[in-house]
Structure formats: C-alpha cells, structure tokens
MARBA-3410 file (N, C-alpha, C, O; in Angstrom, 1 decimal):
80
120.5,143.6,132.3,120.9,143.6,130.9,119.8,143.6,129.5,119.3,142.8,128.7 ~ 119.8,144.5,129.5,118.7,144.5,128.5,119.2,143.5,127.0,120.4,143.8,126.9 ~ 118.9,142.8,126.2,119.3,141.4,125.2,119.7,143.6,123.6,119.2,144.7,123.5 ~ 120.5,142.9,123.2,120.7,143.7,122.0,118.9,142.9,121.2,118.1,142.0,121.3 ~ 119.1,143.8,120.4,118.3,144.0,119.2,118.8,144.4,117.7,118.1,145.0,116.8
120.3,144.1,117.5,121.3,144.1,116.1,120.9,143.7,115.4,120.8,144.2,114.3 ~ 120.3,142.1,115.8,120.9,141.1,113.8,119.2,141.8,113.6,118.9,141.4,112.4 ~ 117.9,142.7,114.1,116.9,143.1,113.6,116.6,143.7,112.1,115.6,143.3,111.4 ~ 117.7,144.7,111.8,118.2,145.6,110.1,118.7,144.3,109.5,117.9,143.8,108.8 ~ 119.7,143.7,109.6,119.9,142.5,108.5,120.6,142.3,107.9,121.7,142.4,107.5
118.8,141.8,107.7,117.8,141.6,107.3,117.8,142.5,105.4,118.2,142.4,104.3 ~ 116.9,143.7,106.5,116.5,144.8,105.2,117.9,145.3,104.9,117.9,145.4,103.6 ~ 119.0,145.8,105.4,120.5,145.7,105.4,120.6,145.1,103.8,120.2,145.7,102.8 ~ 121.0,144.0,103.8,120.8,142.5,103.2,120.0,143.0,102.0,120.8,143.1,101.0 ~ 118.7,143.2,101.8,118.0,143.8,101.0,118.2,144.7,100.6,118.8,144.8,99.6
117.9,145.5,101.0,119.1,146.9,100.4,120.0,147.3,99.7,120.2,148.3,99.0 ~ 121.0,145.9,100.1,122.5,146.4,98.8,121.8,145.3,98.4,120.8,145.6,98.9 ~ 121.6,144.1,97.8,121.0,143.5,97.3,120.0,144.4,96.4,120.7,145.4,96.2 ~ 119.0,144.6,95.9,118.6,146.2,94.8,119.4,147.0,94.6,119.2,147.7,93.5 ~ 120.4,147.3,95.1,121.6,148.6,94.6,123.4,147.9,94.2,124.6,148.1,94.4
122.2,146.7,93.5,123.7,145.7,93.1,124.6,146.7,92.1,125.7,146.9,92.7 ~ 124.5,147.5,90.5,124.8,148.5,90.5,125.3,149.8,90.9,125.6,150.7,90.1 ~ 125.3,149.9,92.2,125.6,151.2,93.3,127.2,150.4,93.2,127.7,149.2,93.2 ~ 127.8,152.1,93.3,128.9,151.4,93.5,129.4,150.8,95.0,128.5,150.6,95.9 ~ 130.5,150.5,95.3,130.4,149.4,97.1,131.9,149.6,96.7,132.8,149.3,96.0
131.3,150.9,98.5,132.3,151.5,99.3,133.3,149.8,99.4,133.0,148.6,99.4 ~ 134.6,150.8,99.6,135.6,149.4,100.1,135.4,149.0,101.9,135.2,149.8,102.8 ~ 135.6,147.5,101.8,135.7,146.8,102.9,137.3,147.3,104.2,137.6,147.0,105.3 ~ 137.8,148.0,103.4,138.6,148.7,105.2,138.5,150.0,105.8,139.1,150.6,106.6 ~ 137.0,150.2,104.8,135.8,151.4,105.2,135.1,151.9,104.8,134.9,152.7,103.9
134.1,151.0,106.1,133.0,150.9,105.9,132.8,151.7,106.1,133.5,152.6,106.5 ~ 130.9,151.9,105.8,130.0,153.3,106.3,130.1,153.4,107.6,130.2,152.2,108.1 ~ 130.1,154.4,108.4,129.4,153.9,110.0,127.9,153.5,110.2,127.0,153.8,109.4 ~ 127.7,152.9,111.4,126.4,152.6,111.5,125.6,153.4,112.4,126.1,154.0,113.3 ~ 125.0,153.5,112.2,124.2,154.1,114.3,124.1,153.7,115.2,123.6,152.6,114.9
124.3,153.8,116.3,124.7,153.2,117.1,123.0,152.8,117.6,122.1,153.5,117.1 ~ 122.6,151.5,118.5,121.2,151.3,118.6,120.5,152.1,119.7,121.4,152.4,120.5 ~ 119.5,152.6,120.1,119.1,153.6,120.5,118.0,152.7,121.6,117.1,151.8,121.6 ~ 118.4,153.2,122.1,118.1,152.3,124.3,116.6,152.6,124.0,116.3,153.4,123.1 ~ 115.3,151.7,125.0,114.5,151.7,124.8,114.1,152.2,126.0,114.6,152.4,127.1
112.7,152.3,125.4,112.8,153.5,127.1,112.8,152.7,128.4,112.7,153.4,129.4 ~ 112.8,152.0,128.5,113.1,150.5,129.2,113.9,150.4,129.7,114.2,150.1,130.9 ~ 114.5,150.5,128.8,116.6,150.4,129.4,116.7,151.3,130.6,117.4,151.0,131.6 ~ 116.1,152.3,130.5,116.1,153.6,131.5,115.6,152.7,132.7,114.7,151.9,132.7 ~ 116.9,153.1,134.3,116.1,152.6,135.4,115.4,153.3,136.4,114.8,152.9,137.5
115.7,155.0,135.5,114.9,156.0,136.0,115.4,156.3,137.2,114.5,156.8,137.9 ~ 116.3,156.3,137.7,117.3,156.5,138.7,118.1,158.4,139.0,118.9,158.8,139.9 ~ 117.6,158.9,138.1,118.6,159.8,137.5,119.8,159.2,136.9,120.0,160.0,135.9 ~ 120.6,158.5,136.8,121.7,157.8,136.9,122.6,158.9,136.1,122.0,159.4,135.1 ~ 123.6,159.4,136.2,124.9,160.8,135.3,126.1,159.4,134.9,126.8,158.9,135.7
125.9,159.2,133.7,125.3,159.9,132.5,124.3,158.9,132.1,124.7,157.7,132.1 ~ 123.0,159.1,131.9,121.9,158.5,131.8,122.5,157.3,130.3,123.5,157.2,129.6 ~ 121.1,156.7,130.3,121.6,155.5,128.6,121.6,156.3,127.1,122.1,156.1,125.9 ~ 120.4,157.4,128.1,119.6,158.4,126.7,120.6,159.3,126.3,120.5,159.6,125.1 ~ 121.7,159.9,126.9,122.3,160.8,127.5,124.0,160.9,126.5,124.7,161.8,126.0
124.2,158.7,126.9,125.0,158.3,126.7,125.1,157.8,125.0,126.0,157.6,124.3 ~ 123.8,157.7,124.9,123.5,156.9,123.1,123.2,158.5,122.0,123.6,158.6,120.9 ~ 122.2,159.8,122.9,122.7,161.2,122.0,124.3,161.5,121.8,124.6,161.9,120.7 ~ 125.4,161.3,122.9,126.0,161.3,122.6,127.6,160.5,121.4,128.6,161.0,121.0 ~ 127.0,158.8,121.2,127.2,158.1,120.3,126.9,158.4,119.6,127.7,158.6,118.7
125.2,158.7,119.4,124.7,160.2,117.6,125.7,160.5,117.6,126.7,159.8,117.3 ~ 125.7,161.6,118.0,126.9,162.7,118.1,128.2,162.0,117.0,128.4,162.1,115.8 ~ 129.1,161.4,118.0,130.3,160.8,117.6,129.4,160.1,115.8,129.4,160.8,114.8 ~ 129.0,159.1,115.9,128.2,158.4,114.3,127.7,159.9,113.3,127.6,160.1,112.1 ~ 127.4,160.4,114.1,126.5,161.8,112.3,128.4,162.5,112.3,128.9,163.1,111.3
128.6,162.4,112.8,130.7,163.5,112.9,131.7,162.2,112.2,132.4,162.6,111.2 ~ 131.8,161.1,112.5,132.2,159.5,111.6,130.8,160.4,109.8,131.0,161.3,108.9 ~ 129.8,159.6,110.2,129.1,158.9,109.1,129.9,160.8,108.0,130.7,160.4,107.1 ~ 129.7,162.0,108.0,130.3,163.1,107.0,131.8,162.9,106.4,132.2,163.2,105.2 ~ 132.6,162.3,107.5,133.2,162.1,107.1,134.0,161.4,105.8,134.8,161.6,104.9
132.6,159.9,106.7,133.5,159.3,105.8,132.2,159.6,104.5,133.0,159.8,103.6 ~ 131.4,159.8,104.1,130.9,160.7,103.0,131.3,161.6,102.1,131.1,161.5,100.9 ~ 132.1,162.6,102.6,133.5,162.9,102.1,134.9,162.5,101.6,136.0,163.1,101.4 ~ 134.5,161.2,101.5,135.5,160.5,101.4,135.7,159.3,100.1,136.5,158.7,99.3 ~ 134.0,159.6,100.6,133.2,158.3,99.5,131.4,159.4,99.2,130.4,159.2,99.9
131.7,160.5,97.9,130.4,161.3,97.8,129.9,159.5,96.2,128.9,159.1,95.7 ~ 130.9,159.3,96.0,129.7,158.6,94.8,129.2,157.4,96.2,130.0,156.6,96.3 ~ 128.5,157.3,96.8,128.3,156.6,97.6,126.2,157.1,98.2,126.0,158.2,98.5 ~ 125.6,156.5,98.3,125.1,156.4,97.8,123.9,156.3,99.5,124.4,155.6,100.4 ~ 122.7,156.9,99.6,122.2,157.7,100.8,121.6,156.0,100.6,120.9,155.5,101.4
END
C-alpha cells in the first residue's frame, strides 16, 4: 500500500495563509475543499484494473472541481 504524501504541502499552505493575513478568512464551518492527492505512477499496478487508481483520481478531481466552484460561489471574497 502506498504511503501518504499528505503532509508535504502543509508547511507551504501555512506559509501562504500567513502571507495573506489581511485577506478574509472563510468560516471554519465551511472550509475550502482540498484537491485529491494525485497518485504516483508507481501506484498503478498496471494489471488493467477497472477502475484504475487513475480513474478514481479523475473522478475525485471532477468532484473536487465541482465542490470548489460551489465553495467559491459561497465565498466570492476568497482569493485563489
């Protein structure tokens, strides 16, 4: 099972939030959606699985984009 790379960008996200201290902060009860973690090429077993891990990621990415669009509509003041 692949290990998670989730913590890698946390420091960068924190640094971005610190540099935008004057920007409005969305409510903690409605946080900005997080993109799904992209699988590594080595995460695929190349055995023709249906669905493949890359198919699952594509579906999760489409759901994330829809959720992000809805969130942006609720938070027009938020920066990208």
